[in-house]
C-alpha positions in Angstrom: -21.0 -11.9 -22.4 -20.9 -15.7 -22.4 -21.8 -17.9 -19.5 -19.8 -20.6 -17.8 -21.6 -23.8 -16.8 -20.4 -24.6 -13.3 -21.3 -27.5 -11.0 -23.9 -26.6 -8.4 -25.0 -23.3 -9.9 -28.7 -23.2 -10.7 -28.0 -21.2 -13.8 -24.7 -20.7 -15.6 -23.0 -17.6 -14.3 -21.8 -14.8 -16.6 -18.1 -14.4 -17.4 -18.0 -11.4 -15.1 -19.5 -10.8 -11.7 -20.7 -7.3 -10.9 -19.6 -6.0 -7.5 -22.1 -3.6 -5.9 -20.1 -2.4 -2.9 -20.8 1.3 -3.7 -24.6 0.8 -4.0 -26.4 3.0 -1.5 -23.4 5.2 -0.8 -21.5 6.6 -3.7 -24.2 5.3 -6.1 -27.7 6.3 -5.3 -30.9 4.5 -6.5 -30.9 5.9 -10.0 -27.2 5.4 -10.7 -27.3 1.9 -9.3 -30.4 1.1 -11.4 -28.6 2.2 -14.6 -25.6 0.1 -13.8 -27.7 -3.0 -13.1 -29.7 -2.5 -16.4 -26.4 -2.1 -18.3 -25.0 -5.2 -16.8 -28.1 -7.3 -17.4 -28.4 -5.9 -20.9 -24.8 -7.0 -21.7 -25.5 -10.6 -20.8 -24.5 -10.4 -17.1 -26.4 -12.3 -14.5 -24.0 -12.6 -11.5 -24.0 -10.0 -8.7 -21.9 -9.7 -5.6 -22.6 -7.7 -2.4 -21.9 -8.1 1.3 -23.7 -7.5 4.6 -21.0 -4.9 5.6 -20.9 -2.9 2.4 -21.5 0.8 3.1 -21.0 0.4 6.9 -17.8 2.4 6.7 -19.7 5.5 5.6 -21.0 7.5 8.6 -24.6 8.6 8.7 -26.3 5.9 6.5 -28.3 2.9 7.4 -26.4 -0.4 7.9 -26.0 -2.8 5.0 -26.7 0.0 2.4 -25.6 -2.1 -0.6 -27.8 -5.1 0.3 -30.9 -2.9 1.0 -30.7 -1.0 -2.2 -29.9 -4.1 -4.2 -33.0 -5.8 -2.7 -35.2 -2.9 -3.8 -33.8 -2.9 -7.3 -34.1 -6.7 -7.8 -37.6 -7.0 -6.3 -39.4 -6.8 -9.7 -37.0 -9.2 -11.5 -37.6 -12.9 -11.7 -35.5 -14.6 -9.0 -34.3 -17.4 -11.4 -33.0 -14.9 -13.9 -29.8 -13.9 -11.9 -27.3 -15.3 -9.4 -26.7 -13.3 -6.2 -23.8 -13.7 -3.8 -23.4 -11.9 -0.4 -20.9 -12.2 2.4 -21.0 -12.4 6.2 -18.7 -12.5 9.1 -16.8 -9.3 8.2 -15.5 -6.8 10.8 -18.1 -4.6 12.4 -17.0 -1.3 10.8 -19.3 0.7 13.1 -17.7 -0.7 16.2 -14.3 0.1 14.7 -12.4 -2.5 16.7 -11.7 -4.8 13.7 -12.5 -7.9 15.9 -12.9 -11.1 14.0 -16.5 -12.3 13.8 -16.2 -15.8 12.2 -18.4 -17.9 14.4 -21.5 -20.0 13.7 -23.7 -17.7 15.7 -22.5 -14.6 14.0 -22.8 -16.2 10.6 -26.4 -17.1 11.4 -27.1 -13.6 12.5 -25.5 -12.0 9.4 -27.2 -14.4 7.0 -30.6 -13.8 8.5 -30.2 -10.0 8.3 -28.9 -10.3 4.7 -31.9 -12.2 3.6 -34.2 -9.7 5.2 -32.3 -6.8 3.6 -32.3 -8.4 0.2 -36.0 -9.4 0.5 -35.1 -13.0 -0.5 -35.6 -16.5 0.8 -32.1 -17.6 -0.3 -28.9 -16.5 -1.9 -27.1 -18.5 -4.6 -23.6 -18.1 -3.1 -22.8 -17.2 0.5 -19.2 -16.1 1.2 -17.4 -16.0 4.5 -15.9 -12.5 4.2 -12.8 -13.5 6.0 -11.3 -16.1 8.3 -10.4 -16.5 12.0 -7.4 -18.8 12.0 -7.6 -19.2 15.8 -10.8 -21.3 15.4 -11.2 -24.7 13.9 -12.5 -24.5 10.3 -14.8 -27.4 11.0 -17.3 -25.4 13.2 -18.0 -22.8 10.5 -18.1 -25.4 7.7 -20.7 -27.3 9.7 -22.8 -24.2 10.1 -22.6 -23.5 6.4 -23.7 -27.0 5.5 -26.6 -26.6 7.9 -27.6 -23.3 6.3 -27.4 -25.0 2.9 -29.6 -27.9 4.1 -32.2 -25.3 5.2 -32.4 -23.9 1.7 -31.2 -20.4 2.7 -28.0 -20.7 0.6 -27.4 -22.8 -2.5 -23.6 -22.8 -2.4 -20.9 -21.4 -0.1 -17.4 -20.1 -0.5 -14.7 -18.2 1.2 -13.0 -14.8 0.8 -9.6 -13.9 2.1 -8.8 -17.4 3.4 -5.3 -18.8 3.0 -4.8 -21.9 0.9 -3.8 -23.9 4.0 -7.1 -23.0 5.8 -9.1 -23.8 2.7 -7.5 -27.3 2.6 -8.4 -27.7 6.3 -12.0 -26.8 5.6 -12.2 -29.0 2.5 -10.8 -32.0 4.4 -13.5 -31.6 7.1 -16.3 -31.2 4.5 -15.0 -34.4 2.7 -15.2 -36.3 6.0 -18.9 -35.5 6.0 -19.3 -36.5 2.4 -19.8 -32.8 1.3 -18.1 -30.9 -1.5 -17.3 -28.0 0.8 -16.4 -24.6 -0.7 -17.7 -24.2 -4.2 -15.7 -21.0 -4.9 -12.9 -18.9 -3.4 -12.5 -15.1 -3.6 -8.8 -14.2 -3.4 -7.2 -11.0 -4.4 -5.9 -11.6 -7.9 -5.0 -9.5 -10.9 -2.2 -9.0 -13.3 -0.5 -6.4 -11.1 1.2 -8.1 -8.1 0.5 -6.3 -4.8 3.1 -5.5 -2.2 2.5 -8.2 0.3 3.4 -6.0 3.3 0.9 -3.4 2.3 -2.0 -5.9 1.9 -1.2 -7.9 5.0 -3.8 -6.0 7.0 -6.8 -6.9 4.8 -5.8 -9.9 2.6 -3.3 -11.9 4.7 -2.2 -14.9 2.6 -5.1 -14.5 0.3 -3.3 -13.4 -2.9 -3.8 -15.9 -5.6 -0.2 -16.5 -6.4 0.5 -17.4 -2.8 -0.7 -21.0 -3.0 -4.1 -20.7 -4.4 -3.2 -22.3 -7.8 -3.5 -25.7 -6.0 -6.9 -24.7 -4.7 -8.0 -23.7 -8.2 -6.6 -27.0 -9.7 -8.6 -28.9 -7.0 -11.8 -27.7 -8.7 -12.7 -24.6 -6.6 -13.8 -21.9 -9.0 -11.9 -18.6 -8.5 -14.0 -15.4 -8.3 -11.3 -12.8 -7.5 -11.5 -9.2 -6.5 -9.2 -6.4 -7.6 -9.1 -8.1 -11.0 -8.4 -4.9 -12.8 -5.7 -3.9 -10.3 -7.7 -0.7 -9.6 -6.7 0.7 -12.9 -3.0 0.7 -12.1 -1.8 -0.2 -15.6 -4.0 2.4 -17.3 -2.6 5.1 -15.1 0.9 3.9 -15.6 0.4 3.9 -19.4 -0.8 7.5 -19.1 2.5 8.5 -17.4 1.2 8.7 -13.9 3.3 7.5 -11.0 3.2 7.9 -7.2 0.8 10.5 -6.0 -0.4 11.2 -9.5 -2.0 7.8 -9.7 -3.2 7.9 -6.1 -1.1 7.1 -3.1 -3.3 4.2 -2.1 -2.9 2.5 -5.6 0.8 3.4 -5.8 1.4 1.9 -2.3 -0.1 -1.4 -3.3 1.1 -1.8 -6.9 3.8 0.7 -8.1 7.0 -1.3 -8.1 9.5 -2.7 -10.6 7.7 -6.1 -11.1 4.6 -4.4 -12.4 6.4 -1.7 -14.3 8.1 -4.4 -16.4 4.8 -5.7 -17.5 3.6 -2.5 -19.1 5.5 -2.9 -22.5 4.1 -6.4 -22.9 0.7 -5.1 -22.1 0.9 -2.4 -24.6 2.1 -4.8 -27.3 -0.8 -7.1 -26.7 -3.3 -4.2 -26.6 -2.1 -3.1 -30.0 -2.3 -6.7 -31.3 -5.9 -7.1 -30.1 -7.0 -3.6 -31.0 -8.0 -2.6 -27.5 -6.8 -0.6 -24.5 -4.4 -1.8 -21.8 -7.2 -2.2 -19.2 -9.0 -4.7 -21.5 -6.0 -6.9 -21.7 -5.7 -6.7 -17.9 -9.2 -8.1 -17.5 -8.7 -10.6 -20.3 -5.8 -12.0 -18.4 -8.2 -13.4 -15.9 -11.1 -14.2 -18.2 -8.6 -16.3 -20.4 -7.4 -18.5 -17.6 -7.6 -22.2 -18.4 -9.5 -23.0 -15.2 -12.9 -21.5 -14.3 -12.3 -17.8 -13.3 -14.9 -15.1 -12.9 -13.5 -11.7 -12.0 -15.6 -9.4 -9.9 -15.6 -5.9 -11.5 -16.8 -2.6 -10.3 -17.8 0.5 -12.3 -18.6 4.1 -11.6 -20.5 4.7 -14.8 -22.5 2.7 -17.4 -19.8 3.6 -20.0 -17.1 2.2 -17.9 -19.1 -1.0 -17.3 -19.7 -1.5 -21.0 -15.9 -1.2 -21.6 -15.2 -3.9 -19.0 -17.9 -6.2 -20.5 -16.4 -5.7 -24.0 -13.1 -7.0 -22.7 -14.6 -10.5 -22.4 -14.5 -10.7 -26.2 -10.7 -10.8 -26.0 -9.2 -14.3 -25.6 -5.5 -14.4 -24.8 -3.5 -17.4 -25.9 -1.5 -19.5 -23.5 1.8 -17.9 -24.8 0.4 -14.4 -24.2 -0.7 -15.3 -20.7 2.8 -16.6 -20.0 4.4 -13.4 -21.4 2.3 -11.3 -19.1 3.0 -13.6 -16.1 6.7 -13.8 -16.6 7.4 -10.2 -17.8 
């Protein structure tokens, strides 16, 4: 994989960011180690985790992903990779889905994350979600203070609406600060049903106003970039329950079905499979875009990394977008 020089990043991040949300739960030490070695071996250097990852699985220690990732990275030079983690997410063990976006809770989560990761700093710290009832200024001020202390190098937001990002950026600018360096919206070729995702990504789908955020210079590091394999399943003739009711509920509608013939044509043109074109759709964007990918095996991860060699032209991007 190539790297993308970006302002503020100590080293240039790789074209893909590897998401480790299953580390410590579905992926044990050995499986996680193999995935990390595969990613680093393919030129990857950018990892993503969160303080809450794994907390939805009963019977395991809190922050399973961070803890395992800290163990696996302990012997690797700290300046050889970029690491992002997130705080201020729901407390899944409490189960009340109460918003936790306050300076005090951010400080608590960040401190615990650094301890779990066995690190003095993280390269990028995400607010896992927003609390629109509170002024953006208070949490931005807390992030700026954490950055000044050296515990985070850059900060960004996940699942924030474009309007709230604008509010936060205006406050940061009033302090002479650049504010959010990156945003993590939900974004992929398959458009999600907005009613279905309203509970976990309200207003945070890229096409719902985040183009302006992107154009303003905030790097996009989207999740669900491969649309959870929706198009590969559709190409295999799977629909509804056959592709998984959770996936079908989010993606299986006419807008996305119309994109499949265009995808298949482009896959044949570029000599690859449909899923590679889906990932190339994000990697080929004209503005800095680094999709977060997941993988259940080293072979699957290698396939995703190989997709970065495909570069779609502007006309091909438009064909996919407008299909």
